[in-house]
C-alpha angles and dihedrals in degrees: 000000000000089000092053090049090053091051090052091051091051091049092050097055093041090050091050091047090052091050091052091045090055091050089052092050090048088049093239081129104040128213110279092013121134115245122224112276120259090257093047091050090047090057100040097041096037090231127136119261089244092054093049093046092051091048091053092047090051092050090048091052088053091053096245098114136021131216118226121199114262090349110075137234126330133189111252113239113256091246096043107128136150103263120234114234109248115240093242092056091060095099118213087206093246114142113228142177117254114249108172123193130228093267089075094058090042092055096042091051091054092050089073096052106113092189090072134070099260110214095144103061120076089246132159119206111250087227089071094060122090101247095157091059091048090052092050092051092049092049092051097050110119123226089252091053092048090050090054093043098055099055129082117275129196119293089250089062140240110335092217091058094043088054091054093047091049089055089055089061096055107126091012103069125015122243099359110159134170092272090059093063131079117195116223140182094267130311092291092064089045091056093044092051091051093048090049089053093057110024138068128175111298096019119131125239123189112224137174119252122246097033143159105300093226091066091064092053091052093049093044090054090051094050091236124158116239126218107194117215116197114245129201121226090223107037108019132234120014104254095198092052091048091048091051090049097051092045096049106032138051103248121183096194144342130228119208136172105197101166116067094336122223114259100004102048090219124155117210117220119246091243091054092046089053093049092050095048091047090051094051092041089053092054094042093240117152114233120211108205119205100203101164097126101043096103091057094078121145099203130070102285143023114265117246118260121235087249088070090072097043112123098163101050090245101121117093114193122209125189144140146191092251096104098035109037124350122011092173094057091062097209119154138147148215128218097202102172123227095286095061105023096098093051093044091051091048092053093043091051092049094045104047106346092224144342123263105288093204092054090049091048093052091050093047090053091046093053099042092053091058093246093119096058091044090050092048094053091054094039095053091050092051093048092049091052091045092053093049091049090053091048090052091050090050089049088052102042108025121082125251115270101057119122130209142155119227106229125224092224145002123049106264129109122200109202130190111212125220115279113285097020110122115213095208091053089047090051091052093045090054097051094078086052088057092245124128124199129170112248116215099242090070089066097062137058089223091048096229122141092085090160096053135085133184120220126192121221094190097105119083110269106245140139091286093055093044091051090049091053090047089053092048090052090049092053092048089054091049090051090050091054093048098047 
């Protein structure tokens, strides 16, 4: 009797799993869409919680759905596959000078062309930023406040803003106060200042590959050697490769982007972050953390920065408001730690003296009134919807055989093209159509990743964007026929 009961239970959850699978195939549950919770499914389907849970676990094991921490189950995108690591990304751990070809300049020049549909640049539509609130703050500034806001402040930045930023790190990094923060002209200046503090010509820096293309320009200008560490689109930098590098080479510093990586979108687990920080702490290697996307999370809470795990005061965190609130104000910051604060302040003072006090004042007012947190809640929700709309369009218009990972935050998609389709050729074929994408070779010093592209989901999804995605898919299909 007990054996028969167990068979019935097994049949029930398998039957439910099959029913959900059919709804996924019929697109009742769409790619990237959140499934009803276990309790919701229990009530609507009149199935036990155990049956529903087992059905979800079975579907997850078959690769049809994914579980996200503290968020629930989601339908995997149709083209969601584990990406194969390209041969050129398998670093041989040999430091090298950066020598970038003309394609880099060609692509970067096109990224600024406003006459084209810009899907390559990490761009947020101005319509998503809270201009009315900015206007209100500016209108309500008193004469006394304006007088204070238009004079030079200290190189470290406006105290009022540093206080607000320090509050944002409560629960994320221990004992961060206003004096632990240095305001910069955006995240780019923050990164440049940190690199200047650690590197001289000929020094070696360990960096993820692929990476944000701007990093390679900075390092090329400094004459630094680059040691590329392979990075996974799902889980971040390859720990074993990094360990081998730090144990066999003289590395002056390391640059990592653990939260919603640019261009991959990957989110590193807390356990992996801890292992990496411990490894670099052990070897006394400073770690520059690019944390610019961390507030654009889709799940319930902001992911921890690498600085959270730093026991040796060797992690330097860089970030800005450029991707969350106000790219035009160019306000970022560094958390240098006690070891490097004096040097960072010295370089900042010599480079730009200070950051626009008026810009800092506006941002401080915006945050302290609670408008920033309110904006972020709405903003994250919009970006998540935008990304899923783009994924659905890709599912509709792109050919079978592409691979991508759906990120848990940010607004970037890293896409592997079908075998034989060259991303640089695709980029050039799309320019006459007034569409700009980012080809993969731009994101590496060795200019590999020829079969990858990065797309931005930061523009509002409308007919123009959908038509652009349809055109990209059409050109990929043409390339597949001609290969």
